[in-house]
KOLZA-95383 format. One record per residue: residue in one letter; residue number from 1; x, z, y of N, C-alpha, C in turn. Coordinates in steps of 0.02 Angstrom, whole numbers, always signed. Each point is the difference from the previous one (the first is absolute). Layout:
residues N
a / NUM / X / Z / Y / X / Z / Y / X / Z / Y
...
//
This chain:
residues 340
x / 1 / +3512 / +12521 / +1496 / -10 / +42 / +59 / -8 / +72 / -20
x / 2 / +12 / +45 / +46 / -14 / +70 / -13 / -72 / +15 / +21
x / 3 / -34 / +39 / -40 / -70 / +15 / +13 / -7 / +70 / +30
x / 4 / -55 / +12 / +35 / -13 / +68 / +25 / -4 / +49 / -58
x / 5 / +11 / +64 / +14 / -5 / +50 / -53 / -72 / +18 / -16
x / 6 / -45 / -11 / +48 / -71 / +16 / -10 / -44 / -56 / +23
x / 7 / -63 / +3 / -21 / -52 / -46 / +24 / -60 / +40 / +22
x / 8 / -41 / -30 / +43 / -66 / +28 / +15 / -49 / -29 / -51
x / 9 / -45 / +42 / -25 / -45 / -23 / -53 / -67 / +36 / +4
x / 10 / -52 / -34 / -25 / -66 / +30 / -8 / +0 / +39 / -64
x / 11 / -8 / +66 / +4 / +5 / +42 / -59 / -60 / +48 / -6
x / 12 / -9 / +25 / -61 / -46 / +56 / -12 / +38 / +52 / -40
x / 13 / -12 / +63 / +16 / +31 / +56 / -37 / -46 / +25 / -55
x / 14 / -63 / -23 / +0 / -48 / +18 / -52 / -58 / -49 / +6
x / 15 / -41 / -5 / -51 / -60 / -42 / +3 / -53 / +36 / +41
x / 16 / -41 / -40 / +35 / -52 / +32 / +40 / -33 / -48 / +48
x / 17 / -25 / +28 / +55 / -35 / -38 / +51 / +47 / -36 / +46
x / 18 / -27 / -30 / +53 / +40 / -39 / +47 / +56 / +41 / +32
x / 19 / -12 / +65 / +6 / +49 / +43 / +35 / +65 / +9 / -38
x / 20 / +3 / -20 / -64 / +63 / +7 / -37 / +49 / -57 / +17
x / 21 / -24 / -51 / +34 / +43 / -56 / +18 / +46 / +19 / +58
x / 22 / +65 / -12 / -10 / +50 / +17 / +51 / +49 / -58 / +7
x / 23 / +38 / -1 / +55 / +58 / -43 / +7 / +60 / +46 / +3
x / 24 / +44 / -5 / -49 / +57 / +47 / -6 / +65 / -38 / -10
x / 25 / +55 / +37 / +8 / +66 / -26 / -15 / +15 / +9 / -74
x / 26 / +22 / -52 / -33 / +16 / +3 / -71 / +68 / -32 / -12
x / 27 / +32 / +17 / -55 / +65 / -32 / -15 / -7 / -75 / -6
x / 28 / +53 / -37 / +19 / -1 / -72 / -7 / -11 / -17 / -74
x / 29 / -41 / -51 / -14 / -16 / -15 / -71 / +63 / -19 / -40
x / 30 / -4 / +14 / -64 / +55 / -16 / -46 / +10 / -75 / -3
x / 31 / +61 / -22 / +14 / +17 / -71 / -3 / +40 / -12 / -63
x / 32 / -26 / -42 / -45 / +34 / -17 / -62 / +31 / -70 / +6
x / 33 / +41 / -20 / -47 / +28 / -68 / +2 / -53 / -55 / -6
x / 34 / -61 / +18 / -21 / -54 / -49 / -6 / -47 / -1 / +60
x / 35 / +14 / +41 / +51 / -47 / +11 / +54 / +3 / -53 / +55
x / 36 / -59 / -14 / +27 / -8 / -32 / +65 / -15 / +57 / +50
x / 37 / +38 / +4 / +54 / -12 / +51 / +51 / -33 / -33 / +60
x / 38 / -54 / +30 / +25 / -40 / -31 / +52 / -10 / +48 / +58
x / 39 / +13 / -24 / +61 / -20 / +36 / +60 / -72 / -20 / +14
x / 40 / -45 / +47 / -1 / -72 / -14 / -1 / -27 / -9 / +71
x / 41 / -41 / -52 / +8 / -36 / -12 / +63 / -71 / +27 / -4
x / 42 / -36 / -18 / -53 / -70 / +19 / -8 / -14 / +20 / -72
x / 43 / -49 / +44 / -8 / -25 / +16 / -67 / -76 / -8 / -1
x / 44 / -26 / -18 / -57 / -72 / -8 / -8 / -31 / +64 / -28
x / 45 / -61 / +14 / +22 / -37 / +59 / -23 / -53 / -23 / -49
x / 46 / -3 / +33 / -58 / -45 / -21 / -54 / -37 / +60 / -30
x / 47 / -55 / -15 / -34 / -39 / +54 / -31 / +42 / +39 / -51
x / 48 / +47 / -34 / -32 / +41 / +35 / -50 / +40 / +56 / +32
x / 49 / +18 / -7 / +65 / +34 / +54 / +35 / -44 / +62 / +3
x / 50 / -65 / -11 / +10 / -46 / +57 / +4 / -10 / +32 / -69
x / 51 / +4 / -41 / -53 / -8 / +28 / -67 / +58 / +47 / -17
x / 52 / +61 / -19 / +19 / +57 / +44 / -10 / -5 / +62 / +44
x / 53 / -20 / -10 / +63 / -6 / +56 / +46 / -51 / +51 / -25
x / 54 / -55 / -23 / -27 / -53 / +45 / -24 / +16 / +32 / -67
x / 55 / +47 / -29 / -37 / +15 / +25 / -67 / -38 / -36 / -55
x / 56 / -39 / -52 / +17 / -34 / -39 / -51 / +50 / -33 / -46
x / 57 / +56 / -24 / +28 / +56 / -24 / -38 / +55 / +53 / +4
x / 58 / +25 / +23 / -57 / +46 / +57 / +1 / +68 / -17 / +29
x / 59 / +30 / +49 / +33 / +68 / -5 / +28 / +44 / +49 / -36
x / 60 / +59 / -21 / -20 / +44 / +42 / -40 / +41 / +48 / +41
x / 61 / +18 / -20 / +62 / +47 / +41 / +38 / -17 / -2 / +74
x / 62 / +2 / +59 / +32 / -11 / +5 / +72 / +65 / +24 / +34
x / 63 / +11 / -16 / +64 / -42 / -44 / +41 / +2 / -72 / -25
x / 64 / -54 / -35 / +10 / -8 / -68 / -26 / -8 / -49 / +57
x / 65 / +39 / -53 / +0 / -9 / -54 / +48 / -54 / -47 / -25
x / 66 / -50 / -13 / +42 / -56 / -43 / -19 / +16 / -73 / +16
x / 67 / -48 / -42 / -19 / +3 / -71 / +19 / +18 / -45 / -57
x / 68 / -30 / -60 / +1 / +11 / -49 / -53 / +25 / -68 / +25
x / 69 / +4 / -10 / +66 / +23 / -65 / +25 / +31 / +8 / +69
x / 70 / +48 / -44 / +14 / +34 / +0 / +64 / +31 / -69 / +11
x / 71 / +20 / -13 / +62 / +35 / -62 / +15 / +49 / +14 / +57
x / 72 / +56 / -35 / -3 / +52 / +10 / +50 / +58 / -48 / -11
x / 73 / +59 / +24 / +15 / +61 / -41 / -2 / +48 / +26 / -53
x / 74 / +29 / -45 / -38 / +50 / +20 / -50 / +64 / +22 / +34
x / 75 / +23 / +61 / -16 / +64 / +25 / +27 / +51 / +13 / -56
x / 76 / -21 / -4 / -62 / +45 / +9 / -56 / -22 / -39 / -61
x / 77 / +48 / -31 / -35 / -14 / -41 / -59 / +29 / +32 / -62
x / 78 / -24 / -20 / -59 / +29 / +25 / -62 / +75 / -16 / -6
x / 79 / +35 / +42 / -35 / +72 / -12 / -12 / +15 / -12 / -74
x / 80 / -49 / +12 / -42 / +10 / -8 / -72 / +9 / -74 / -17
x / 81 / +53 / -18 / -36 / +15 / -70 / -15 / -54 / -32 / -44
x / 82 / -30 / +39 / -44 / -53 / -28 / -42 / -60 / -20 / +42
x / 83 / -16 / +41 / +50 / -55 / -17 / +45 / +18 / -63 / +40
x / 84 / +59 / -1 / +29 / +20 / -56 / +42 / +3 / -66 / -38
x / 85 / +11 / +3 / -65 / +2 / -60 / -41 / -66 / -16 / -34
x / 86 / -50 / +43 / +11 / -65 / -10 / -31 / -36 / -58 / +34
x / 87 / -26 / -47 / -39 / -32 / -60 / +28 / -61 / +18 / +41
x / 88 / -38 / +50 / -23 / -59 / +21 / +37 / +20 / +29 / +68
x / 89 / +54 / +38 / +1 / +24 / +27 / +64 / +21 / -56 / +47
x / 90 / +37 / -49 / -26 / +23 / -56 / +41 / -58 / -39 / +31
x / 91 / -55 / -6 / -39 / -58 / -37 / +25 / -30 / +30 / +63
x / 92 / +10 / +64 / +10 / -30 / +35 / +57 / +38 / -12 / +65
x / 93 / +63 / -18 / -4 / +39 / -15 / +59 / +8 / +57 / +49
x / 94 / +4 / +61 / -25 / +6 / +58 / +45 / +65 / -2 / +40
x / 95 / -5 / +17 / +64 / +59 / +4 / +43 / -9 / +59 / +48
x / 96 / +55 / +31 / +20 / -4 / +51 / +51 / -29 / -31 / +63
x / 97 / -45 / +36 / +31 / -31 / -24 / +62 / -64 / -40 / -11
x / 98 / -15 / -17 / -63 / -61 / -38 / -13 / -60 / +46 / -9
x / 99 / -59 / -28 / +10 / -62 / +39 / -6 / -19 / +8 / -74
x / 100 / -28 / +59 / -14 / -18 / +15 / -69 / -59 / +48 / +0
x / 101 / -42 / -5 / -51 / -53 / +48 / -12 / +15 / +35 / -66
x / 102 / -17 / +63 / -5 / +14 / +37 / -62 / -63 / +35 / -24
x / 103 / -6 / +3 / -66 / -58 / +33 / -31 / +27 / +51 / -49
x / 104 / -2 / +63 / +19 / +24 / +54 / -42 / -28 / +65 / +27
x / 105 / +0 / +51 / -42 / -25 / +65 / +23 / +51 / +33 / +46
x / 106 / -25 / +32 / +53 / +43 / +36 / +46 / +30 / -42 / +55
x / 107 / -38 / -49 / +24 / +27 / -48 / +49 / -16 / +17 / +72
x / 108 / -37 / +54 / +13 / -18 / +17 / +69 / +57 / +40 / +32
x / 109 / +54 / -35 / +16 / +60 / +31 / +27 / +38 / -50 / +43
x / 110 / +46 / +25 / +40 / +36 / -44 / +46 / +49 / -46 / -37
x / 111 / +26 / +22 / -57 / +41 / -42 / -44 / -25 / +11 / -72
x / 112 / +3 / -53 / -40 / -15 / +6 / -71 / +53 / -37 / -40
x / 113 / +12 / +24 / -61 / +44 / -34 / -47 / -40 / -11 / -64
x / 114 / -9 / -63 / -19 / -43 / -16 / -58 / +37 / -47 / -47
x / 115 / -18 / +0 / -63 / +28 / -51 / -46 / -15 / -70 / +27
x / 116 / +47 / -46 / -9 / -9 / -67 / +29 / -63 / -35 / -26
x / 117 / -23 / +20 / -59 / -60 / -31 / -28 / -63 / +22 / +37
x / 118 / +5 / +52 / +42 / -58 / +24 / +38 / +1 / -26 / +72
x / 119 / +46 / -46 / +14 / +6 / -29 / +67 / -22 / -73 / -1
x / 120 / -35 / -19 / +53 / -29 / -67 / +4 / +25 / -35 / +63
x / 121 / +34 / -57 / -6 / +22 / -36 / +60 / -59 / -22 / +42
x / 122 / +7 / +8 / +66 / -53 / -17 / +47 / +22 / -62 / +40
x / 123 / -40 / -53 / +2 / +19 / -60 / +38 / +11 / +16 / +74
x / 124 / +42 / -40 / +32 / +15 / +12 / +71 / -61 / -5 / +44
x / 125 / -51 / -38 / -22 / -60 / -9 / +41 / -50 / +58 / -6
x / 126 / +13 / +47 / -45 / -45 / +57 / -11 / +33 / +63 / +28
x / 127 / -35 / +37 / +43 / +28 / +60 / +31 / +2 / +57 / -50
x / 128 / +43 / +50 / +15 / +2 / +59 / -43 / -65 / +40 / +6
x / 129 / -34 / -4 / +56 / -66 / +31 / +7 / -48 / -30 / -50
x / 130 / -4 / -66 / -2 / -45 / -34 / -47 / +21 / +13 / -72
x / 131 / +65 / +0 / -13 / +24 / +12 / -68 / -19 / +69 / -25
x / 132 / +9 / +51 / +43 / -18 / +68 / -21 / -75 / +7 / -9
x / 133 / -38 / -34 / +43 / -73 / +5 / -4 / -28 / -39 / -60
x / 134 / +36 / -51 / -23 / -28 / -43 / -51 / +27 / +8 / -70
x / 135 / +56 / +35 / -9 / +34 / -1 / -64 / -42 / +29 / -57
x / 136 / -15 / +64 / +3 / -32 / +34 / -56 / -69 / -29 / -14
x / 137 / -40 / -8 / +52 / -67 / -26 / -11 / +1 / -75 / -17
x / 138 / +48 / -37 / +29 / +6 / -70 / -18 / +20 / -10 / -72
x / 139 / +49 / +39 / -24 / +20 / -4 / -70 / -57 / +22 / -46
x / 140 / -37 / +51 / +22 / -58 / +22 / -39 / -51 / -56 / -5
x / 141 / -14 / -34 / +55 / -50 / -53 / +0 / +22 / -58 / -45
x / 142 / +62 / -24 / +8 / +17 / -60 / -38 / +14 / +14 / -74
x / 143 / +22 / +61 / -17 / +8 / +16 / -71 / -67 / +14 / -33
x / 144 / -43 / +40 / +33 / -65 / +17 / -30 / -44 / -62 / -6
x / 145 / +4 / -45 / +50 / -43 / -59 / +0 / +30 / -58 / -40
x / 146 / +57 / +14 / -32 / +30 / -48 / -47 / -1 / +28 / -71
x / 147 / +20 / +63 / -8 / +9 / +27 / -67 / -57 / +46 / -23
x / 148 / -28 / +41 / +45 / -57 / +42 / -21 / -61 / -45 / -9
x / 149 / -13 / -43 / +49 / -50 / -53 / -8 / +25 / -60 / +39
x / 150 / +7 / -56 / -33 / +28 / -60 / +31 / -56 / -36 / +40
x / 151 / -4 / +15 / +64 / -52 / -28 / +43 / +10 / -75 / +6
x / 152 / -55 / -37 / -9 / +5 / -73 / +0 / -59 / -31 / +37
x / 153 / +7 / -64 / +13 / -53 / -37 / +35 / -65 / +6 / -38
x / 154 / -54 / +15 / +36 / -65 / +5 / -31 / -21 / +71 / -17
x / 155 / +48 / +47 / +0 / -16 / +70 / -12 / -36 / +30 / +60
x / 156 / -40 / +52 / -14 / -25 / +43 / +52 / +27 / +70 / -14
x / 157 / +33 / +29 / +50 / +30 / +66 / -10 / -27 / +48 / +53
x / 158 / -2 / +64 / -19 / -22 / +53 / +45 / +59 / +44 / +16
x / 159 / +12 / +12 / +65 / +54 / +43 / +23 / -30 / +57 / +39
x / 160 / +5 / +60 / -27 / -25 / +59 / +36 / +48 / +16 / +58
x / 161 / -27 / +29 / +53 / +38 / +17 / +62 / +42 / -60 / +21
x / 162 / -34 / -55 / +11 / +34 / -64 / +12 / +36 / -2 / +68
x / 163 / -17 / +45 / +46 / +32 / -1 / +67 / +62 / +44 / +4
x / 164 / +18 / +33 / -55 / +62 / +39 / -1 / +60 / -46 / -7
x / 165 / +59 / +30 / +1 / +61 / -39 / -4 / +3 / -43 / -63
x / 166 / -12 / +31 / -58 / +1 / -37 / -63 / -58 / -49 / -4
x / 167 / -59 / +22 / +22 / -59 / -42 / -5 / +7 / -65 / +39
x / 168 / +29 / +3 / +60 / +8 / -60 / +41 / +49 / -49 / -32
x / 169 / +53 / +27 / -31 / +48 / -44 / -34 / -32 / -31 / -62
x / 170 / -36 / +42 / -38 / -33 / -26 / -61 / -51 / -54 / +18
x / 171 / -38 / +10 / +54 / -50 / -50 / +19 / +33 / -66 / +16
x / 172 / +55 / +1 / +37 / +36 / -62 / +16 / +30 / -32 / -62
x / 173 / +27 / +41 / -44 / +32 / -25 / -60 / -51 / -34 / -46
x / 174 / -57 / +33 / -10 / -53 / -28 / -43 / -29 / -63 / +31
x / 175 / -9 / -1 / +66 / -27 / -59 / +33 / +48 / -59 / -7
x / 176 / +66 / +14 / +6 / +50 / -52 / -8 / +0 / -29 / -71
x / 177 / -21 / +41 / -48 / -5 / -22 / -69 / -64 / -41 / -13
x / 178 / -46 / -1 / +49 / -62 / -38 / -9 / -60 / +41 / -23
x / 179 / +5 / +66 / +3 / -55 / +43 / -22 / -49 / +13 / +57
x / 180 / -61 / +19 / -18 / -49 / +27 / +47 / +11 / +75 / +4
x / 181 / +7 / +27 / +60 / +18 / +70 / +9 / -58 / +39 / +29
x / 182 / -20 / +52 / -37 / -49 / +49 / +24 / +38 / +65 / +14
x / 183 / -14 / +30 / +57 / +33 / +63 / +17 / -49 / +53 / +21
x / 184 / +21 / +63 / -5 / -40 / +55 / +27 / +40 / +35 / +55
x / 185 / -36 / +23 / +51 / +32 / +39 / +53 / -54 / +41 / +35
x / 186 / +20 / +38 / +52 / -45 / +50 / +28 / -33 / -20 / +66
x / 187 / +31 / -44 / +39 / -27 / -15 / +66 / -2 / -75 / +13
x / 188 / -43 / -23 / +47 / -2 / -71 / +17 / +67 / -25 / +27
x / 189 / +36 / +41 / +37 / +65 / -20 / +27 / +49 / -14 / -57
x / 190 / +1 / +43 / -50 / +44 / -11 / -57 / -22 / -62 / -40
x / 191 / -65 / -11 / -3 / -25 / -59 / -35 / +24 / -64 / +33
x / 192 / -1 / -3 / +67 / +23 / -59 / +35 / +74 / -12 / -12
x / 193 / +39 / +55 / +0 / +72 / -6 / -14 / +11 / -28 / -70
x / 194 / -38 / +24 / -48 / +8 / -24 / -69 / -17 / -74 / -6
x / 195 / -52 / -21 / +36 / -19 / -71 / -3 / +55 / -44 / +30
x / 196 / +34 / +25 / +52 / +55 / -37 / +29 / +60 / -6 / -47
x / 197 / +1 / +44 / -50 / +55 / +0 / -48 / -21 / -27 / -69
x / 198 / -55 / -37 / -2 / -16 / -35 / -62 / -62 / +21 / -38
x / 199 / -31 / +56 / +19 / -59 / +22 / -36 / -59 / -45 / +15
x / 200 / -36 / -22 / -51 / -59 / -42 / +9 / -62 / +40 / +13
x / 201 / -6 / +57 / -33 / -58 / +44 / +7 / +27 / +71 / +7
x / 202 / -25 / +38 / +49 / +21 / +69 / +8 / -62 / +44 / +1
x / 203 / +0 / +50 / -43 / -57 / +46 / -8 / +17 / +65 / +35
x / 204 / -45 / +22 / +44 / +8 / +65 / +33 / -30 / +53 / -46
x / 205 / +44 / +33 / -38 / -24 / +43 / -55 / -39 / +60 / +25
x / 206 / +7 / +19 / +63 / -38 / +57 / +26 / -72 / -19 / +15
x / 207 / -11 / -64 / +12 / -67 / -23 / +20 / -34 / -44 / -52
x / 208 / +38 / -27 / -47 / -28 / -47 / -48 / +11 / +25 / -71
x / 209 / -42 / -25 / -45 / +8 / +15 / -71 / +52 / -49 / -28
x / 210 / +60 / +25 / -14 / +55 / -44 / -20 / -16 / -38 / -64
x / 211 / -26 / +36 / -49 / -15 / -33 / -64 / -51 / -56 / +10
x / 212 / -53 / +15 / +36 / -52 / -50 / +12 / +28 / -61 / +35
x / 213 / +41 / +10 / +51 / +27 / -56 / +38 / +47 / -43 / -42
x / 214 / +43 / +33 / -40 / +46 / -38 / -42 / -38 / -42 / -50
x / 215 / -52 / +28 / -30 / -39 / -38 / -49 / -39 / -56 / +34
x / 216 / -22 / +11 / +62 / -33 / -54 / +37 / +49 / -58 / +14
x / 217 / +59 / +18 / +22 / +50 / -51 / +18 / +20 / -41 / -62
x / 218 / +3 / +33 / -58 / +23 / -33 / -61 / -58 / -23 / -45
x / 219 / -61 / +0 / +28 / -60 / -21 / -39 / -7 / +39 / -65
x / 220 / +15 / +64 / +4 / -10 / +45 / -57 / +57 / +1 / -50
x / 221 / +49 / -43 / +8 / +54 / -5 / -49 / +50 / +56 / +6
x / 222 / +14 / +21 / +61 / +54 / +48 / +11 / +65 / -37 / +15
x / 223 / +53 / +37 / +13 / +64 / -28 / +20 / +49 / +0 / -59
x / 224 / +46 / -48 / +2 / +50 / -4 / -53 / +50 / +58 / +2
x / 225 / +14 / +25 / +60 / +49 / +55 / +5 / -19 / +45 / +58
x / 226 / +14 / +64 / -9 / -9 / +51 / +53 / +66 / +35 / +10
x / 227 / +23 / +3 / +63 / +60 / +36 / +18 / -22 / +62 / +39
x / 228 / +6 / +58 / -32 / -31 / +61 / +25 / +52 / +53 / +17
x / 229 / +11 / +10 / +65 / +46 / +52 / +22 / -35 / +65 / +19
x / 230 / -66 / +2 / -9 / -38 / +60 / +19 / +3 / +53 / -55
x / 231 / -11 / -22 / -62 / +5 / +48 / -56 / -67 / +31 / -19
x / 232 / -4 / +64 / +3 / -56 / +39 / -28 / -68 / -23 / +27
x / 233 / -6 / -13 / +65 / -66 / -13 / +30 / -28 / -69 / -17
x / 234 / +40 / -47 / -21 / -24 / -68 / -13 / +6 / -21 / -73
x / 235 / +31 / +41 / -41 / +16 / -20 / -68 / -63 / -17 / -40
x / 236 / -51 / +42 / +2 / -61 / -12 / -40 / -34 / -65 / +21
x / 237 / -6 / -11 / +65 / -34 / -61 / +23 / +39 / -63 / -15
x / 238 / +66 / +6 / -9 / +39 / -59 / -19 / -27 / -32 / -63
x / 239 / -24 / +40 / -47 / -24 / -26 / -64 / -65 / -38 / +8
x / 240 / -37 / +14 / +55 / -61 / -37 / +13 / +15 / -67 / +33
x / 241 / +57 / -6 / +33 / +16 / -61 / +38 / +47 / -47 / -35
x / 242 / +33 / +23 / -53 / +48 / -42 / -35 / -37 / -49 / -46
x / 243 / +25 / -60 / -5 / -30 / -51 / -44 / +19 / +14 / -72
x / 244 / -36 / -31 / -46 / +19 / +4 / -71 / +71 / -26 / -9
x / 245 / +40 / +35 / -36 / +71 / -16 / -12 / +42 / +6 / +64
x / 246 / -27 / +36 / +49 / +36 / +8 / +63 / +54 / +54 / -5
x / 247 / +39 / +7 / +54 / +56 / +46 / +2 / -7 / +47 / +60
x / 248 / +4 / +65 / -13 / +1 / +50 / +53 / +72 / +25 / +6
x / 249 / +27 / -6 / +60 / +68 / +24 / +12 / -5 / +61 / +46
x / 250 / +16 / +58 / -27 / +0 / +62 / +38 / +66 / +4 / +39
x / 251 / -4 / -8 / +66 / +59 / -7 / +42 / +22 / +66 / +29
x / 252 / -47 / +46 / +12 / +18 / +63 / +32 / -54 / +53 / -6
x / 253 / +11 / +56 / +34 / -44 / +59 / -7 / -20 / +28 / +68
x / 254 / -19 / -43 / +48 / -14 / +24 / +68 / -53 / +54 / +1
x / 255 / -50 / -4 / -44 / -53 / +50 / -2 / +11 / +53 / -54
x / 256 / +56 / -5 / -35 / +14 / +45 / -55 / +10 / -39 / -64
x / 257 / +31 / +31 / -49 / +14 / -33 / -64 / -64 / -14 / -39
x / 258 / +0 / -55 / -37 / -56 / -16 / -44 / -2 / +52 / -56
x / 259 / -58 / +30 / -14 / -4 / +50 / -54 / +6 / -32 / -68
x / 260 / +17 / +39 / -51 / +5 / -28 / -68 / -67 / -31 / -23
x / 261 / +6 / -52 / -42 / -60 / -32 / -26 / +15 / -28 / -69
x / 262 / -52 / -14 / -39 / +7 / -26 / -67 / +16 / -75 / +2
x / 263 / +47 / -24 / -41 / +14 / -73 / -3 / -61 / -42 / -16
x / 264 / -51 / +30 / -31 / -61 / -36 / -17 / -33 / -29 / +63
x / 265 / +15 / +29 / +57 / -28 / -24 / +64 / +17 / -73 / +13
x / 266 / +55 / -24 / -27 / +22 / -68 / +12 / -37 / -51 / -42
x / 267 / -36 / +23 / -51 / -29 / -44 / -50 / -59 / -41 / +27
x / 268 / -38 / +28 / +46 / -62 / -33 / +22 / +10 / -72 / +22
x / 269 / +54 / -14 / +36 / +13 / -68 / +24 / +68 / -25 / -23
x / 270 / +30 / +34 / -48 / +69 / -17 / -20 / +46 / +1 / +61
x / 271 / -3 / +54 / +37 / +38 / +6 / +62 / +73 / +20 / -15
x / 272 / +45 / -29 / +37 / +70 / +22 / -1 / +11 / +47 / +59
x / 273 / +36 / +55 / -12 / +15 / +48 / +52 / +74 / +13 / +2
x / 274 / +30 / -6 / +59 / +71 / +13 / +8 / +12 / +50 / +56
x / 275 / +51 / +42 / -9 / +25 / +42 / +54 / +75 / -14 / +6
x / 276 / +17 / -58 / +29 / +70 / -21 / -1 / +42 / +32 / +55
x / 277 / +64 / -7 / -7 / +49 / +21 / +50 / +42 / -60 / +19
x / 278 / +7 / -12 / +64 / +40 / -57 / +23 / +71 / +4 / -26
x / 279 / +28 / +60 / -4 / +71 / +5 / -21 / +9 / -23 / -73
x / 280 / -53 / +3 / -40 / +5 / -24 / -68 / -8 / -76 / -5
x / 281 / -18 / -32 / +55 / -1 / -73 / +2 / +63 / -27 / +33
x / 282 / +40 / +43 / +30 / +62 / -22 / +34 / +60 / +39 / -27
x / 283 / -1 / +15 / -64 / +51 / +42 / -31 / +67 / -36 / -8
x / 284 / -2 / -61 / -25 / +63 / -36 / -10 / +22 / -33 / +65
x / 285 / +65 / -12 / +8 / +23 / -35 / +61 / -34 / -67 / +10
x / 286 / -13 / -37 / -54 / -32 / -65 / +7 / -71 / +6 / +24
x / 287 / -37 / +49 / -26 / -68 / +11 / +23 / -2 / +19 / +74
x / 288 / +44 / +47 / +19 / +1 / +23 / +69 / +16 / -58 / +48
x / 289 / +49 / -41 / -19 / +19 / -56 / +44 / -57 / -50 / +4
x / 290 / -32 / -15 / -55 / -55 / -50 / +0 / -55 / +22 / +47
x / 291 / -24 / +61 / -8 / -57 / +22 / +40 / +20 / +15 / +72
x / 292 / +60 / +25 / +11 / +24 / +10 / +68 / +6 / -65 / +38
x / 293 / +30 / -50 / -32 / +7 / -66 / +33 / -68 / -31 / +14
x / 294 / -46 / +7 / -48 / -67 / -28 / +11 / -33 / +33 / +60
x / 295 / +4 / +66 / +3 / -32 / +37 / +55 / +28 / -21 / +67
x / 296 / +66 / +2 / +9 / +28 / -14 / +66 / -5 / -75 / +17
x / 297 / -4 / -43 / -50 / -12 / -71 / +14 / -70 / -9 / +29
x / 298 / -50 / +34 / -29 / -69 / -6 / +25 / -6 / +31 / +70
x / 299 / +37 / +54 / +12 / -1 / +30 / +67 / +33 / -47 / +50
x / 300 / +58 / -27 / -18 / +37 / -44 / +45 / -41 / -63 / +18
x / 301 / -39 / -24 / -48 / -40 / -60 / +11 / -66 / +15 / +36
x / 302 / -16 / +64 / +10 / -62 / +18 / +34 / -60 / +2 / -45
x / 303 / +10 / -9 / -65 / -57 / +5 / -47 / -25 / +72 / -4
x / 304 / +47 / +47 / +0 / -18 / +71 / +2 / +18 / +27 / +69
x / 305 / -49 / +27 / +35 / +12 / +32 / +64 / -4 / +76 / -10
x / 306 / +53 / +35 / +19 / +3 / +72 / -10 / -27 / +34 / +64
x / 307 / -55 / +34 / -7 / -33 / +32 / +57 / +24 / +71 / +7
x / 308 / +36 / +15 / +54 / +24 / +68 / +13 / -49 / +36 / +45
x / 309 / -28 / +54 / -26 / -49 / +40 / +38 / +33 / +38 / +57
x / 310 / +56 / +34 / -17 / +32 / +42 / +51 / +71 / +18 / -22
x / 311 / +45 / +7 / +49 / +66 / +28 / -11 / -1 / +73 / +21
x / 312 / +26 / +44 / -43 / +1 / +71 / +13 / +72 / +23 / +12
x / 313 / +9 / +52 / +41 / +68 / +24 / +13 / +28 / +38 / -60
x / 314 / +66 / +1 / -4 / +36 / +34 / -55 / +7 / +74 / +16
x / 315 / -57 / +34 / +2 / -4 / +72 / +13 / -49 / +31 / -50
x / 316 / +1 / +65 / -6 / -48 / +34 / -45 / -71 / -16 / +21
x / 317 / -13 / +3 / +66 / -68 / -14 / +25 / -19 / -73 / -14
x / 318 / +47 / -46 / +8 / -14 / -70 / -12 / -15 / -14 / -73
x / 319 / +39 / +29 / -44 / -10 / -10 / -72 / -66 / +30 / -22
x / 320 / -16 / +59 / +25 / -64 / +32 / -17 / -59 / -41 / +24
x / 321 / +5 / -26 / +62 / -54 / -41 / +27 / -10 / -63 / -42
x / 322 / +55 / -31 / -22 / -5 / -60 / -40 / -38 / +13 / -65
x / 323 / +17 / +53 / -35 / -36 / +15 / -63 / -72 / +20 / +13
x / 324 / -13 / +34 / +56 / -70 / +17 / +17 / -41 / -62 / +14
x / 325 / +29 / -47 / +38 / -36 / -62 / +14 / -12 / -41 / -63
x / 326 / +50 / -1 / -44 / -7 / -39 / -62 / -55 / +28 / -44
x / 327 / +0 / +66 / -11 / -49 / +31 / -46 / -68 / +9 / +32
x / 328 / -2 / -1 / +68 / -63 / +11 / +35 / -41 / -63 / +10
x / 329 / +24 / -57 / -24 / -38 / -62 / +5 / +0 / -30 / +70
x / 330 / +44 / +24 / +44 / +2 / -26 / +68 / +36 / -67 / +6
x / 331 / +46 / -12 / -46 / +46 / -55 / +9 / -25 / -65 / -31
x / 332 / +26 / -55 / +27 / -7 / -66 / -31 / +71 / -28 / -4
x / 333 / +14 / -37 / -53 / +68 / -25 / -7 / +49 / +54 / -17
x / 334 / +62 / -10 / +19 / +55 / +42 / -24 / +24 / +48 / +55
x / 335 / +19 / +61 / -22 / +28 / +51 / +44 / +75 / +2 / -13
x / 336 / +39 / +2 / +53 / +73 / +3 / -7 / +28 / +54 / +45
x / 337 / +58 / +27 / -20 / +37 / +48 / +40 / +63 / -35 / +25
x / 338 / +12 / +2 / +65 / +59 / -31 / +29 / +58 / +50 / -5
x / 339 / +50 / -17 / -39 / +56 / +45 / -13 / +56 / -11 / +51
x / 340 / +23 / -62 / +6 / +58 / -15 / +44 / -21 / +1 / +73
//
């Protein structure tokens, strides 16, 4: 098919505050012989988008299209014969007109072209709204809870900001594995939501002593693993709540980056500390297919319920509001922008 010459996209011309977010016309993305081309229905909003917008993560060239995940309909397939004959490609069963989710930088646009390895087939029973809302955080949950720390029956794990998009998925995933789930959140309403999504104990960190409560729940032992997306504000207390030989997984920097520290800090309890990236767990085509299939299978079966907080319009004001709600702690579940 012939493609439009331009796309509408969420862009920034420089790093800065919410006001640098715009919706602009940009050239149609480069389509290579290895590309899957997608007409986008929905995109997911994530904290990593705010890190790029603020300049915490460097950007090489402006204007820059933001976004790390999208879902829509395939309108173009690879033409390279090596790709078409690749067994991993064949396993995906891509067809024009079928639903697909994509995970790549620069996906907040009306059309995207991505390497086929960055595209994930979506079952017919899963909507593109759910796929866009669940892809990045779902892949983060199932890779981190398998490879960063393999959550298993009998474990007790702590999930900070458990009522957020990632937190709700992690709580369900850990509960499905047979773990006891402790979460932290800010309000009773968010606590109730977290309990409906698998959390056994929810601590209101504004009103309760988190360390004291975690140690009470675990009879002084601490938890086997901590999944911490807060960063700077919770990092020190994590070491008080982790069990001997436990694992702290630094998931994000919502309160700011963790400051430098001496490795000797890990010695007290023989603690393992990781700051993983989901893309490094889904680098090979086989890895991506394995975790993508697992994620959408769990969603299709109802084991993982993707909670969408709000759909925002594809306008500068809509995009700015979405990032403000995300960083302001107003939201529960996932924020999405409706593109189509």
